[in-house]
PQR file of N, CA, C, O and H, with PARSE charges and radii, in Angstrom:
ATOM      1  N   MET A   1     117.473 123.100 112.213 -0.4000 1.5000
ATOM      2  CA  MET A   1     117.087 123.162 110.852 -0.0000 2.0000
ATOM      3  C   MET A   1     118.413 121.866 110.717  0.5500 1.7000
ATOM      4  O   MET A   1     119.549 121.845 111.190 -0.5500 1.4000
ATOM      5  N   LYS A   2     117.642 120.839 109.833 -0.4000 1.5000
ATOM      6  CA  LYS A   2     118.088 119.681 109.215 -0.0000 2.0000
ATOM      7  C   LYS A   2     119.219 119.649 107.977  0.5500 1.7000
ATOM      8  O   LYS A   2     118.868 120.193 106.930 -0.5500 1.4000
ATOM      9  H   LYS A   2     116.720 120.856 109.448  0.4000 1.0000
ATOM     10  N   LYS A   3     120.427 119.104 108.025 -0.4000 1.5000
ATOM     11  CA  LYS A   3     121.068 119.457 106.994 -0.0000 2.0000
ATOM     12  C   LYS A   3     120.881 118.565 105.674  0.5500 1.7000
ATOM     13  O   LYS A   3     121.395 117.448 105.619 -0.5500 1.4000
ATOM     14  H   LYS A   3     120.712 118.662 108.876  0.4000 1.0000
ATOM     15  N   ALA A   4     120.226 119.024 104.745 -0.4000 1.5000
ATOM     16  CA  ALA A   4     120.097 118.312 103.251 -0.0000 2.0000
ATOM     17  C   ALA A   4     120.914 117.301 103.314  0.5500 1.7000
ATOM     18  O   ALA A   4     122.008 117.393 103.871 -0.5500 1.4000
ATOM     19  H   ALA A   4     119.808 119.931 104.790  0.4000 1.0000
ATOM     20  N   LYS A   5     120.463 116.172 102.728 -0.4000 1.5000
ATOM     21  CA  LYS A   5     121.437 114.498 102.195 -0.0000 2.0000
ATOM     22  C   LYS A   5     121.322 115.015 101.160  0.5500 1.7000
ATOM     23  O   LYS A   5     120.429 115.782 100.798 -0.5500 1.4000
ATOM     24  H   LYS A   5     119.575 116.098 102.275  0.4000 1.0000
ATOM     25  N   VAL A   6     122.741 114.422 100.256 -0.4000 1.5000
ATOM     26  CA  VAL A   6     122.476 114.503  98.646 -0.0000 2.0000
ATOM     27  C   VAL A   6     121.621 112.845  98.376  0.5500 1.7000
ATOM     28  O   VAL A   6     121.908 111.808  98.974 -0.5500 1.4000
ATOM     29  H   VAL A   6     123.466 113.800 100.550  0.4000 1.0000
ATOM     30  N   VAL A   7     120.812 112.969  97.580 -0.4000 1.5000
ATOM     31  CA  VAL A   7     120.128 111.672  97.078 -0.0000 2.0000
ATOM     32  C   VAL A   7     120.889 111.399  95.972  0.5500 1.7000
ATOM     33  O   VAL A   7     121.540 112.105  95.202 -0.5500 1.4000
ATOM     34  H   VAL A   7     120.579 113.812  97.095  0.4000 1.0000
ATOM     35  N   ILE A   8     120.608 109.894  96.079 -0.4000 1.5000
ATOM     36  CA  ILE A   8     121.549 109.394  94.724 -0.0000 2.0000
ATOM     37  C   ILE A   8     120.340 108.064  94.532  0.5500 1.7000
ATOM     38  O   ILE A   8     119.947 107.162  95.270 -0.5500 1.4000
ATOM     39  H   ILE A   8     120.079 109.320  96.704  0.4000 1.0000
ATOM     40  N   PRO A   9     120.042 108.480  93.213 -0.5600 1.5000
ATOM     41  CA  PRO A   9     119.129 107.012  92.655  0.2800 2.0000
ATOM     42  C   PRO A   9     119.741 105.711  92.681  0.5500 1.7000
ATOM     43  O   PRO A   9     120.813 105.393  92.166 -0.5500 1.4000
ATOM     44  N   ARG A  10     118.642 104.719  93.585 -0.4000 1.5000
ATOM     45  CA  ARG A  10     119.411 103.471  93.506 -0.0000 2.0000
ATOM     46  C   ARG A  10     119.494 102.228  92.607  0.5500 1.7000
ATOM     47  O   ARG A  10     120.136 101.190  92.448 -0.5500 1.4000
ATOM     48  H   ARG A  10     117.771 104.977  94.004  0.4000 1.0000
ATOM     49  N   GLU A  11     118.514 102.908  92.134 -0.4000 1.5000
ATOM     50  CA  GLU A  11     118.568 102.196  90.546 -0.0000 2.0000
ATOM     51  C   GLU A  11     119.941 101.705  89.509  0.5500 1.7000
ATOM     52  O   GLU A  11     119.959 102.128  88.353 -0.5500 1.4000
ATOM     53  H   GLU A  11     117.992 103.751  92.263  0.4000 1.0000
ATOM     54  N   HIS A  12     120.819 100.995  89.902 -0.4000 1.5000
ATOM     55  CA  HIS A  12     122.233 100.588  89.112 -0.0000 2.0000
ATOM     56  C   HIS A  12     121.214 101.047  87.149  0.5500 1.7000
ATOM     57  O   HIS A  12     121.681 101.846  86.338 -0.5500 1.4000
ATOM     58  H   HIS A  12     120.804 100.652  90.841  0.4000 1.0000
ATOM     59  N   GLY A  13     119.847 100.234  86.937 -0.4000 1.5000
ATOM     60  CA  GLY A  13     119.653 100.413  85.348 -0.0000 2.0000
ATOM     61  C   GLY A  13     119.578 101.436  85.104  0.5500 1.7000
ATOM     62  O   GLY A  13     119.787 101.748  83.932 -0.5500 1.4000
ATOM     63  H   GLY A  13     119.467  99.585  87.596  0.4000 1.0000
ATOM     64  N   GLY A  14     119.241 102.474  86.085 -0.4000 1.5000
ATOM     65  CA  GLY A  14     119.148 104.030  85.361 -0.0000 2.0000
ATOM     66  C   GLY A  14     120.118 104.328  85.206  0.5500 1.7000
ATOM     67  O   GLY A  14     120.165 104.752  84.051 -0.5500 1.4000
ATOM     68  H   GLY A  14     119.071 102.220  87.037  0.4000 1.0000
ATOM     69  N   TRP A  15     121.060 104.399  85.662 -0.4000 1.5000
ATOM     70  CA  TRP A  15     122.412 105.013  84.838 -0.0000 2.0000
ATOM     71  C   TRP A  15     122.544 104.467  83.604  0.5500 1.7000
ATOM     72  O   TRP A  15     122.919 105.138  82.643 -0.5500 1.4000
ATOM     73  H   TRP A  15     121.022 104.055  86.600  0.4000 1.0000
ATOM     74  N   ALA A  16     122.211 103.050  83.521 -0.4000 1.5000
ATOM     75  CA  ALA A  16     122.601 102.465  82.143 -0.0000 2.0000
ATOM     76  C   ALA A  16     121.741 103.140  81.093  0.5500 1.7000
ATOM     77  O   ALA A  16     122.174 103.526  80.007 -0.5500 1.4000
ATOM     78  H   ALA A  16     121.906 102.505  84.302  0.4000 1.0000
ATOM     79  N   MET A  17     120.333 103.264  81.558 -0.4000 1.5000
ATOM     80  CA  MET A  17     119.409 103.668  80.751 -0.0000 2.0000
ATOM     81  C   MET A  17     119.359 105.248  79.917  0.5500 1.7000
ATOM     82  O   MET A  17     118.849 105.609  78.857 -0.5500 1.4000
ATOM     83  H   MET A  17     119.982 102.950  82.440  0.4000 1.0000
ATOM     84  N   ILE A  18     120.245 106.025  81.097 -0.4000 1.5000
ATOM     85  CA  ILE A  18     120.782 107.211  81.045 -0.0000 2.0000
ATOM     86  C   ILE A  18     121.717 107.695  79.857  0.5500 1.7000
ATOM     87  O   ILE A  18     121.631 108.478  78.911 -0.5500 1.4000
ATOM     88  H   ILE A  18     120.659 105.731  81.958  0.4000 1.0000
ATOM     89  N   SER A  19     122.917 106.581  80.544 -0.4000 1.5000
ATOM     90  CA  SER A  19     124.105 107.115  79.910 -0.0000 2.0000
ATOM     91  C   SER A  19     124.482 106.143  78.329  0.5500 1.7000
ATOM     92  O   SER A  19     125.217 106.471  77.398 -0.5500 1.4000
ATOM     93  H   SER A  19     122.987 105.945  81.312  0.4000 1.0000
ATOM     94  N   VAL A  20     123.699 104.947  78.502 -0.4000 1.5000
ATOM     95  CA  VAL A  20     124.476 104.124  77.179 -0.0000 2.0000
ATOM     96  C   VAL A  20     123.598 104.475  75.499  0.5500 1.7000
ATOM     97  O   VAL A  20     124.098 104.337  74.383 -0.5500 1.4000
ATOM     98  H   VAL A  20     123.102 104.680  79.258  0.4000 1.0000
ATOM     99  N   PRO A  21     121.958 105.024  75.894 -0.5600 1.5000
ATOM    100  CA  PRO A  21     121.409 105.396  74.736  0.2800 2.0000
ATOM    101  C   PRO A  21     122.396 106.715  74.306  0.5500 1.7000
ATOM    102  O   PRO A  21     122.827 106.866  73.163 -0.5500 1.4000
ATOM    103  N   TYR A  22     122.616 107.452  75.205 -0.4000 1.5000
ATOM    104  CA  TYR A  22     123.585 109.010  74.595 -0.0000 2.0000
ATOM    105  C   TYR A  22     124.832 108.299  74.425  0.5500 1.7000
ATOM    106  O   TYR A  22     124.630 107.879  73.285 -0.5500 1.4000
ATOM    107  H   TYR A  22     122.267 107.329  76.133  0.4000 1.0000
ATOM    108  N   ILE A  23     125.505 108.042  74.608 -0.4000 1.5000
ATOM    109  CA  ILE A  23     126.335 107.379  73.989 -0.0000 2.0000
ATOM    110  C   ILE A  23     126.828 106.519  73.117  0.5500 1.7000
ATOM    111  O   ILE A  23     127.975 106.128  72.904 -0.5500 1.4000
ATOM    112  H   ILE A  23     125.669 108.383  75.533  0.4000 1.0000
ATOM    113  N   ILE A  24     126.045 106.335  72.752 -0.4000 1.5000
ATOM    114  CA  ILE A  24     125.519 105.285  71.464 -0.0000 2.0000
ATOM    115  C   ILE A  24     125.254 106.507  70.309  0.5500 1.7000
ATOM    116  O   ILE A  24     125.915 106.711  69.290 -0.5500 1.4000
ATOM    117  H   ILE A  24     125.112 106.652  72.924  0.4000 1.0000
ATOM    118  N   GLY A  25     124.272 107.122  70.722 -0.4000 1.5000
ATOM    119  CA  GLY A  25     123.730 108.632  69.966 -0.0000 2.0000
ATOM    120  C   GLY A  25     124.801 109.132  69.696  0.5500 1.7000
ATOM    121  O   GLY A  25     125.189 109.247  68.534 -0.5500 1.4000
ATOM    122  H   GLY A  25     123.736 106.956  71.549  0.4000 1.0000
ATOM    123  N   MET A  26     125.645 109.620  70.987 -0.4000 1.5000
ATOM    124  CA  MET A  26     126.932 110.393  70.004 -0.0000 2.0000
ATOM    125  C   MET A  26     127.793 110.080  69.463  0.5500 1.7000
ATOM    126  O   MET A  26     128.423 111.052  69.046 -0.5500 1.4000
ATOM    127  H   MET A  26     125.330 109.527  71.931  0.4000 1.0000
ATOM    128  N   MET A  27     128.344 108.867  69.134 -0.4000 1.5000
ATOM    129  CA  MET A  27     128.835 108.268  68.780 -0.0000 2.0000
ATOM    130  C   MET A  27     128.433 108.310  66.939  0.5500 1.7000
ATOM    131  O   MET A  27     128.961 108.452  65.836 -0.5500 1.4000
ATOM    132  H   MET A  27     127.832 108.078  69.473  0.4000 1.0000
ATOM    133  N   ALA A  28     127.151 108.079  67.597 -0.4000 1.5000
ATOM    134  CA  ALA A  28     126.384 107.920  65.941 -0.0000 2.0000
ATOM    135  C   ALA A  28     126.218 109.350  64.659  0.5500 1.7000
ATOM    136  O   ALA A  28     125.933 109.464  63.467 -0.5500 1.4000
ATOM    137  H   ALA A  28     126.722 107.963  68.493  0.4000 1.0000
ATOM    138  N   ALA A  29     126.592 110.211  65.782 -0.4000 1.5000
ATOM    139  CA  ALA A  29     126.234 111.502  65.175 -0.0000 2.0000
ATOM    140  C   ALA A  29     127.290 112.101  64.932  0.5500 1.7000
ATOM    141  O   ALA A  29     127.286 113.151  64.290 -0.5500 1.4000
ATOM    142  H   ALA A  29     126.824 110.118  66.751  0.4000 1.0000
ATOM    143  N   GLN A  30     128.802 111.341  65.576 -0.4000 1.5000
ATOM    144  CA  GLN A  30     129.892 112.299  65.253 -0.0000 2.0000
ATOM    145  C   GLN A  30     129.864 113.060  66.639  0.5500 1.7000
ATOM    146  O   GLN A  30     129.002 113.932  66.522 -0.5500 1.4000
ATOM    147  H   GLN A  30     128.805 110.488  66.098  0.4000 1.0000
ATOM    148  N   PRO A  31     130.464 113.118  67.978 -0.5600 1.5000
ATOM    149  CA  PRO A  31     131.015 113.374  68.810  0.2800 2.0000
ATOM    150  C   PRO A  31     131.071 115.434  68.657  0.5500 1.7000
ATOM    151  O   PRO A  31     132.019 115.535  67.877 -0.5500 1.4000
ATOM    152  N   VAL A  32     130.800 116.311  68.833 -0.4000 1.5000
ATOM    153  CA  VAL A  32     130.804 117.627  69.348 -0.0000 2.0000
ATOM    154  C   VAL A  32     131.082 117.874  70.529  0.5500 1.7000
ATOM    155  O   VAL A  32     130.929 116.982  71.363 -0.5500 1.4000
ATOM    156  H   VAL A  32     130.030 116.230  69.466  0.4000 1.0000
ATOM    157  N   LEU A  33     131.512 119.016  70.871 -0.4000 1.5000
ATOM    158  CA  LEU A  33     131.441 119.879  72.177 -0.0000 2.0000
ATOM    159  C   LEU A  33     130.007 120.313  72.766  0.5500 1.7000
ATOM    160  O   LEU A  33     129.884 120.565  73.964 -0.5500 1.4000
ATOM    161  H   LEU A  33     131.637 119.741  70.193  0.4000 1.0000
ATOM    162  N   LEU A  34     129.016 120.381  71.938 -0.4000 1.5000
ATOM    163  CA  LEU A  34     127.744 120.651  72.276 -0.0000 2.0000
ATOM    164  C   LEU A  34     127.298 119.620  73.397  0.5500 1.7000
ATOM    165  O   LEU A  34     126.791 119.831  74.499 -0.5500 1.4000
ATOM    166  H   LEU A  34     129.116 120.175  70.965  0.4000 1.0000
ATOM    167  N   HIS A  35     127.747 118.096  72.583 -0.4000 1.5000
ATOM    168  CA  HIS A  35     126.778 117.211  73.523 -0.0000 2.0000
ATOM    169  C   HIS A  35     127.098 117.338  74.955  0.5500 1.7000
ATOM    170  O   HIS A  35     126.147 117.180  75.720 -0.5500 1.4000
ATOM    171  H   HIS A  35     128.158 117.924  71.688  0.4000 1.0000
ATOM    172  N   LEU A  36     128.302 117.604  75.489 -0.4000 1.5000
ATOM    173  CA  LEU A  36     128.913 118.149  76.625 -0.0000 2.0000
ATOM    174  C   LEU A  36     128.118 118.547  77.765  0.5500 1.7000
ATOM    175  O   LEU A  36     128.091 117.989  78.862 -0.5500 1.4000
ATOM    176  H   LEU A  36     129.075 117.732  74.868  0.4000 1.0000
ATOM    177  N   PRO A  37     127.339 119.783  77.318 -0.5600 1.5000
ATOM    178  CA  PRO A  37     126.242 120.150  78.138  0.2800 2.0000
ATOM    179  C   PRO A  37     124.767 119.393  77.899  0.5500 1.7000
ATOM    180  O   PRO A  37     123.937 119.166  78.779 -0.5500 1.4000
ATOM    181  N   LEU A  38     124.678 119.121  76.729 -0.4000 1.5000
ATOM    182  CA  LEU A  38     123.341 118.152  77.182 -0.0000 2.0000
ATOM    183  C   LEU A  38     123.321 117.355  77.714  0.5500 1.7000
ATOM    184  O   LEU A  38     122.269 117.137  78.315 -0.5500 1.4000
ATOM    185  H   LEU A  38     125.353 119.306  76.014  0.4000 1.0000
ATOM    186  N   PHE A  39     124.486 116.350  77.867 -0.4000 1.5000
ATOM    187  CA  PHE A  39     124.562 115.203  78.906 -0.0000 2.0000
ATOM    188  C   PHE A  39     124.532 115.719  80.201  0.5500 1.7000
ATOM    189  O   PHE A  39     123.981 115.220  81.182 -0.5500 1.4000
ATOM    190  H   PHE A  39     125.340 116.528  77.379  0.4000 1.0000
ATOM    191  N   LEU A  40     125.323 117.013  80.113 -0.4000 1.5000
ATOM    192  CA  LEU A  40     124.941 117.167  81.638 -0.0000 2.0000
ATOM    193  C   LEU A  40     123.467 117.593  82.396  0.5500 1.7000
ATOM    194  O   LEU A  40     123.056 117.236  83.500 -0.5500 1.4000
ATOM    195  H   LEU A  40     125.771 117.418  79.316  0.4000 1.0000
ATOM    196  N   ALA A  41     122.789 118.546  81.324 -0.4000 1.5000
ATOM    197  CA  ALA A  41     121.518 118.550  81.548 -0.0000 2.0000
ATOM    198  C   ALA A  41     120.633 117.388  81.587  0.5500 1.7000
ATOM    199  O   ALA A  41     119.715 117.277  82.400 -0.5500 1.4000
ATOM    200  H   ALA A  41     123.123 118.836  80.427  0.4000 1.0000
ATOM    201  N   TRP A  42     120.934 116.507  80.672 -0.4000 1.5000
ATOM    202  CA  TRP A  42     119.893 115.251  80.827 -0.0000 2.0000
ATOM    203  C   TRP A  42     120.398 114.276  82.402  0.5500 1.7000
ATOM    204  O   TRP A  42     119.612 113.695  83.150 -0.5500 1.4000
ATOM    205  H   TRP A  42     121.679 116.598  80.011  0.4000 1.0000
ATOM    206  N   LEU A  43     122.026 114.358  82.560 -0.4000 1.5000
ATOM    207  CA  LEU A  43     121.906 113.782  84.345 -0.0000 2.0000
ATOM    208  C   LEU A  43     121.507 114.517  85.318  0.5500 1.7000
ATOM    209  O   LEU A  43     121.261 114.023  86.418 -0.5500 1.4000
ATOM    210  H   LEU A  43     122.665 114.830  81.952  0.4000 1.0000
ATOM    211  N   LEU A  44     121.378 115.840  85.057 -0.4000 1.5000
ATOM    212  CA  LEU A  44     121.241 116.708  86.252 -0.0000 2.0000
ATOM    213  C   LEU A  44     119.222 116.337  86.538  0.5500 1.7000
ATOM    214  O   LEU A  44     118.650 116.113  87.605 -0.5500 1.4000
ATOM    215  H   LEU A  44     121.578 116.241  84.163  0.4000 1.0000
ATOM    216  N   LEU A  45     118.737 116.397  85.373 -0.4000 1.5000
ATOM    217  CA  LEU A  45     117.444 116.287  85.254 -0.0000 2.0000
ATOM    218  C   LEU A  45     117.036 114.403  85.718  0.5500 1.7000
ATOM    219  O   LEU A  45     115.986 114.228  86.337 -0.5500 1.4000
ATOM    220  H   LEU A  45     119.201 116.580  84.506  0.4000 1.0000
ATOM    221  N   TYR A  46     117.736 113.402  85.443 -0.4000 1.5000
ATOM    222  CA  TYR A  46     117.512 112.350  86.179 -0.0000 2.0000
ATOM    223  C   TYR A  46     117.923 112.337  88.017  0.5500 1.7000
ATOM    224  O   TYR A  46     117.329 111.690  88.880 -0.5500 1.4000
ATOM    225  H   TYR A  46     118.588 113.545  84.940  0.4000 1.0000
ATOM    226  N   LEU A  47     118.599 112.867  88.126 -0.4000 1.5000
ATOM    227  CA  LEU A  47     119.237 113.301  89.172 -0.0000 2.0000
ATOM    228  C   LEU A  47     118.298 114.151  90.300  0.5500 1.7000
ATOM    229  O   LEU A  47     118.235 113.826  91.486 -0.5500 1.4000
ATOM    230  H   LEU A  47     119.082 113.393  87.425  0.4000 1.0000
ATOM    231  N   ALA A  48     117.645 115.202  89.756 -0.4000 1.5000
ATOM    232  CA  ALA A  48     116.511 115.700  89.778 -0.0000 2.0000
ATOM    233  C   ALA A  48     115.244 114.995  90.206  0.5500 1.7000
ATOM    234  O   ALA A  48     114.691 115.224  91.282 -0.5500 1.4000
ATOM    235  H   ALA A  48     117.696 115.466  88.793  0.4000 1.0000
ATOM    236  N   SER A  49     114.877 114.256  89.442 -0.4000 1.5000
ATOM    237  CA  SER A  49     113.632 113.519  89.228 -0.0000 2.0000
ATOM    238  C   SER A  49     113.301 112.721  90.019  0.5500 1.7000
ATOM    239  O   SER A  49     112.100 112.486  90.149 -0.5500 1.4000
ATOM    240  H   SER A  49     115.326 114.070  88.568  0.4000 1.0000
ATOM    241  N   TYR A  50     114.391 111.958  90.908 -0.4000 1.5000
ATOM    242  CA  TYR A  50     114.537 110.911  91.755 -0.0000 2.0000
ATOM    243  C   TYR A  50     113.811 111.625  93.273  0.5500 1.7000
ATOM    244  O   TYR A  50     112.823 111.048  93.727 -0.5500 1.4000
ATOM    245  H   TYR A  50     115.367 112.149  90.802  0.4000 1.0000
ATOM    246  N   PRO A  51     114.332 112.841  93.982 -0.5600 1.5000
ATOM    247  CA  PRO A  51     113.930 113.414  94.994  0.2800 2.0000
ATOM    248  C   PRO A  51     112.927 113.871  94.674  0.5500 1.7000
ATOM    249  O   PRO A  51     112.107 113.395  95.459 -0.5500 1.4000
ATOM    250  N   LEU A  52     112.218 114.792  93.712 -0.4000 1.5000
ATOM    251  CA  LEU A  52     111.121 114.625  93.545 -0.0000 2.0000
ATOM    252  C   LEU A  52     110.049 113.652  93.774  0.5500 1.7000
ATOM    253  O   LEU A  52     109.311 113.716  94.758 -0.5500 1.4000
ATOM    254  H   LEU A  52     112.884 115.179  93.074  0.4000 1.0000
ATOM    255  N   LEU A  53     109.972 112.857  92.973 -0.4000 1.5000
ATOM    256  CA  LEU A  53     109.129 111.604  93.001 -0.0000 2.0000
ATOM    257  C   LEU A  53     109.254 111.216  94.562  0.5500 1.7000
ATOM    258  O   LEU A  53     108.165 110.990  95.088 -0.5500 1.4000
ATOM    259  H   LEU A  53     110.571 112.805  92.174  0.4000 1.0000
ATOM    260  N   GLN A  54     110.248 111.112  95.298 -0.4000 1.5000
ATOM    261  CA  GLN A  54     109.755 111.031  96.250 -0.0000 2.0000
ATOM    262  C   GLN A  54     109.227 111.500  97.259  0.5500 1.7000
ATOM    263  O   GLN A  54     108.562 110.948  98.135 -0.5500 1.4000
ATOM    264  H   GLN A  54     111.133 111.295  94.871  0.4000 1.0000
ATOM    265  N   ALA A  55     109.648 112.928  97.076 -0.4000 1.5000
ATOM    266  CA  ALA A  55     108.685 113.864  98.073 -0.0000 2.0000
ATOM    267  C   ALA A  55     107.357 113.933  97.435  0.5500 1.7000
ATOM    268  O   ALA A  55     106.723 114.815  98.014 -0.5500 1.4000
ATOM    269  H   ALA A  55     110.189 113.376  96.364  0.4000 1.0000
ATOM    270  N   LEU A  56     106.730 113.448  96.597 -0.4000 1.5000
ATOM    271  CA  LEU A  56     106.120 113.290  95.884 -0.0000 2.0000
ATOM    272  C   LEU A  56     104.961 111.848  97.093  0.5500 1.7000
ATOM    273  O   LEU A  56     104.075 111.880  97.947 -0.5500 1.4000
ATOM    274  H   LEU A  56     107.245 112.732  96.127  0.4000 1.0000
ATOM    275  N   ARG A  57     105.675 110.974  96.459 -0.4000 1.5000
ATOM    276  CA  ARG A  57     105.134 109.480  97.043 -0.0000 2.0000
ATOM    277  C   ARG A  57     104.822 110.085  98.941  0.5500 1.7000
ATOM    278  O   ARG A  57     103.757 109.813  99.494 -0.5500 1.4000
ATOM    279  H   ARG A  57     106.395 110.948  95.765  0.4000 1.0000
ATOM    280  N   ARG A  58     105.658 110.685  99.484 -0.4000 1.5000
ATOM    281  CA  ARG A  58     105.884 111.458 101.261 -0.0000 2.0000
ATOM    282  C   ARG A  58     104.605 111.710 100.731  0.5500 1.7000
ATOM    283  O   ARG A  58     103.851 110.775 100.999 -0.5500 1.4000
ATOM    284  H   ARG A  58     106.524 110.906  99.035  0.4000 1.0000
ATOM    285  N   GLY A  59     104.103 112.539 100.131 -0.4000 1.5000
ATOM    286  CA  GLY A  59     102.938 113.442 100.127 -0.0000 2.0000
ATOM    287  C   GLY A  59     101.827 112.664 100.191  0.5500 1.7000
ATOM    288  O   GLY A  59     101.070 112.792 101.154 -0.5500 1.4000
ATOM    289  H   GLY A  59     104.715 113.299  99.914  0.4000 1.0000
ATOM    290  N   ALA A  60     101.635 111.996  99.459 -0.4000 1.5000
ATOM    291  CA  ALA A  60     100.506 110.892  99.117 -0.0000 2.0000
ATOM    292  C   ALA A  60     100.283 110.316 100.479  0.5500 1.7000
ATOM    293  O   ALA A  60      99.437 110.909 101.148 -0.5500 1.4000
ATOM    294  H   ALA A  60     102.250 111.892  98.678  0.4000 1.0000
ATOM    295  N   ARG A  61     100.954 109.124 101.112 -0.4000 1.5000
ATOM    296  CA  ARG A  61     100.968 108.627 102.273 -0.0000 2.0000
ATOM    297  C   ARG A  61     100.511 109.446 103.148  0.5500 1.7000
ATOM    298  O   ARG A  61      99.634 109.018 103.899 -0.5500 1.4000
ATOM    299  H   ARG A  61     101.642 108.642 100.569  0.4000 1.0000
ATOM    300  N   LYS A  62     100.932 110.715 103.283 -0.4000 1.5000
ATOM    301  CA  LYS A  62     101.161 111.557 104.641 -0.0000 2.0000
ATOM    302  C   LYS A  62      99.463 112.350 104.402  0.5500 1.7000
ATOM    303  O   LYS A  62      99.156 113.204 105.234 -0.5500 1.4000
ATOM    304  H   LYS A  62     101.644 111.062 102.673  0.4000 1.0000
ATOM    305  N   LYS A  63      98.391 112.005 103.210 -0.4000 1.5000
ATOM    306  CA  LYS A  63      97.309 111.922 102.932 -0.0000 2.0000
ATOM    307  C   LYS A  63      96.650 111.276 103.043  0.5500 1.7000
ATOM    308  O   LYS A  63      95.504 111.635 103.317 -0.5500 1.4000
ATOM    309  H   LYS A  63      98.640 111.311 102.535  0.4000 1.0000
ATOM    310  N   ALA A  64      96.905 110.211 102.927 -0.4000 1.5000
ATOM    311  CA  ALA A  64      96.337 108.402 102.942 -0.0000 2.0000
ATOM    312  C   ALA A  64      96.200 108.094 104.199  0.5500 1.7000
ATOM    313  O   ALA A  64      95.294 107.292 104.430 -0.5500 1.4000
ATOM    314  H   ALA A  64      97.836 109.919 102.704  0.4000 1.0000
ATOM    315  N   GLY A  65      96.881 108.518 105.201 -0.4000 1.5000
ATOM    316  CA  GLY A  65      97.488 107.682 106.125 -0.0000 2.0000
ATOM    317  C   GLY A  65      96.921 108.719 107.213  0.5500 1.7000
ATOM    318  O   GLY A  65      97.136 108.537 108.411 -0.5500 1.4000
ATOM    319  H   GLY A  65      97.617 109.169 105.014  0.4000 1.0000
TER
END
């Protein structure tokens, strides 16, 4: 059985696109404790989308090749 690798997106701009609008919006709306789980959910969704997209691309290449 293969050991699962941790996959972290390589795009630096992606991190900024996730965090900067969130932080600006949070500051504009007065920070509350509810913002923390929302940010964690948003971050985990971003981290999960990268391996999902890579798997879809890999599957499409196998079918084409």
